[in-house]
N, C-alpha and C positions, 0 to 999 in steps of 0.2 A: 650483177653487182652494180652496174650503172643505174638500173631501175631502182634498187634499194637506196642508193645514194640520192637519186632524184626525189624519191618518196620522203626520205628523212629530211632533206632540205625544205621541201614543200611543207611538211608538218612543222618544222621549226619556224619557218616564216609565218605560217598561219597562227601559231601560238604567239609570236611577237606582235602581230597586228592586233590580235584580240587584247593583249595586255596593254598595248599603247592606247587603244580606243577607250579602255576603262579609265585610264588616267586623264584622257582628254575631256571627260565629262565635266562641265563647269560646276563648281560648288555654288549652291544657292543660299540665300539667307535662311530658307527653310531648313537646309542641311545644318547650318550653324546653330539655329534655334533648337533643333532636335538634339544636337550634341550637348548643348547647354542644359536642356531640361529645365526643371524648376530650380532656380538657384538658392536653395535653402542653406542656411548657415547658422551656427551658434555664435560666431564671432565676426565682427566687421573685418577683421584681418583676412578672413577667407574670401571676402568679396573682391573681385578683380574686374577692371574695366579695360576693354581693348577697342581700338579704332577699327571701323569697318568701312569699306568703300573708298572712293577717291573722287574728289571734285576736280573739274577741269582746271580750276584756278589753283588747285593744291589743297591739301588738307583732307581729312576724312569726311565721308557723307554723314557719319554718325558713330555711335558707340554701342557696344553690347556689354552687359554685365554677366558674370558667371561666378559660381562658388567653387572654390577648390575642394570643398567638402563633398559636393555632389557630382562633379564632373568625373566620370569614370576613366576617361583617357584624355588628359590635358594635352598631351602631345598631338593627338588627332585633332583636337579643337584648334590648337595653334596652327597646325598645318593647313586645316580647312580655311581658316581666316586668312592665312598667307596666300593661298591659291585664289580665294575670293578677291582679295585686295589687288593681286597681280592682274586679274582679269579686269577689275574696275579701273586700274591704272591705264590699261590698254584702251578701254572704252572711253576714258576721259580725254584721250588724245583727239578724238573725233567728235566729242560732245561739247556741251556747254553747261554751265551751272552758275549758281550765285557764287559770288566770291566771299560770302559771309564766313567769317571764322567761327567755328564751333569749338569752344573750349572743352577740354576733357572734363567730364563731370566726376565728382567724387562719389564713390559708391556709398549707399546707405543701407542700413539693415532695419527692416520693420517687420515685426511679427515673425521673425526667423527667416525672412526672405530678403535676398540682396536685390536692390533696385537702384536705378539712376533717375534723377529728376529730368 
C-alpha cells in the first residue's frame, strides 16, 4: 500500500512539473506574429492595435495590428501578448532604453489588409 501511495505521489508530482515547465516557456514576438497571421479584413473596424513590450522608462516598445476577422482565437492572442508584456516589464527593470514616447498608431486598411504606419 505504501509503495502504491509513493508511486501515485511521484506520478502526480512529475505531471505537475511538466505542466509548469510548459507555462514557463516565454512567449516570443514570433509566437505573437504567428497567432496574428495575415491581418486581412473587409472593414477598418476589424483592425485592432495592441501595445507590445515595455521600455525601461515606461511605455510600450511598439505595437502590433491584427484583424478580428482572421484571428482564430483572440483570447489566445491577448493572453500571449499579456505574457510577453509581463516578461518585457521584468526585463525593463534591469535594462535601459530610449525614453521616447511612441504614440499608439491608428490602424489602416489597404487592399484588404490591416497595417499600422
